[in-house]
N, C-alpha and C positions, 0 to 999 in steps of 0.2 A: 481571695484573689483567684482568678481563673486565667487561662491563656488569653482569652479575649480581653480581660482587664489589662494584662501586660502589654498586649498589642496596642490597645487604646492609649496606654500611658506612654509607650514609645512614640506613637504618632504625635502626642502632645509635647514631646521633647524632653522627657525625663532623662537624667544622667545614669540611672540605675533602678533596679527593681529589688525590693525587699519582700521576700516570701515569708509571711509571718501570720500568726494568730489564726490557724485553721484547726478545727476539731479538737481532738485531745481532751483537755480539761475544760474547754470553753462550751462546746455543745456536743451532745451525743448525735451520732449519725452524720456528722459533717466530716468531709475528708481531712486528714491530717496535713500538716505543712509538708511533710515528706512525700505524701501521696500526690500533692499538687505540683511539687517541684519539677518533675520531668517534663510535664506538658508546658509549663511556663518557660523552662530552659529551652525547650524545642522551638517555641515561637520566637524567643529572643535571639537565638542562634548566634551568640557571641557578640552581638552588636552593642550591647551595654552590659555592665556587670549584673549578675544575679547574686543577691546576698540572702543567705538562709538564716532564719531566726526562729528558734523554738525547738526544744527537745535535744539540744546538745549537752550531753553529760559525760561522754567518753570520747576518746580519740577515734574509736570505730564509728561513732555517730558522725564525726567530721568526715571520715572516709566515705560513708554512705551519702552524705550531702554532696560532697565533691563528685562522686561517681554519678549521681543523678542530675548533675548540671549546675550546682552552685559554684560560684567563683570564690566566695569566702563565706565564713560562718561567724555569727555573733554568739558570744558566750557570756551572758550577763550574770546569771545566778552564781556559778562557781567562782568566777573572778571576784564577785562581791563577798562571797564566803571567805575566800583567801584573804581579801583585804581586811575583813572584820577580824579574822583570826590573827594575822601577823603583818598587816600593812603591805608594803611593797613586796617584801619577801614572800608573803602568803600568795599574792597574785602571781609572782614569778614561779612559785612552786606549782600552782594550779596549771599554769601554761606549760611548764616542763612536763607534768604528768600527761596532759592532753597530747603534747608533741610526741612523747615516748609511745603512748597508746596508738597514735596515728601511724607512726613509723612501724610499729609491730604489726599492725593490721596490713600495712602496705607490703611488708616482707611476706606475711602469710598469704597474701593475695597475688604475689608476684609482680607488684608494681614497684619499679626501681626509682621512680620519681613521681611527684604530684601529677605531672602531665601524662603519666602512664596509667593513671586511675581511670577506669572506664565503667560505663553502666553495666556491661556484661559481668562485672565482678560482684554485683550485688543483686539480691532479690528482696523485694519487700512485700508484705502482706497488704492487701487492699480489701477493705470491707465491701461486701456486695449487698448489704442489707439483711442477709440471713446467716452470714458466717464470714469466713475469711477466704479470699482467693488470692493467688499469686499475681502480682502486677507484672 
């Protein structure tokens, strides 16, 4: 998905955008979901929700996604592992861990609430074909 795709989807009347399945383990040389998130969030400009999917394994990952423009994050794998391990209690434990990690990252970054998380609080690496450059 690109910013142009998001704009086209909005014009078509979608209720939200899910930024998912970029690069990483799917294809070498393709931008990651996290790399695509800022430009998609910029074109959407709060008019519809932006949902981030892919690569969330810690609360700091949630923080990064929120800082780069996501309104919410999907967390499939770890919730399912918690479910497999201990049913509902396992899922609750996973969510509690992610919440604690998110709040710890917020404290260390100076964000007193979710609404205070900003893009200036994070920097991500972006592949340029030859190495890594800062986004």
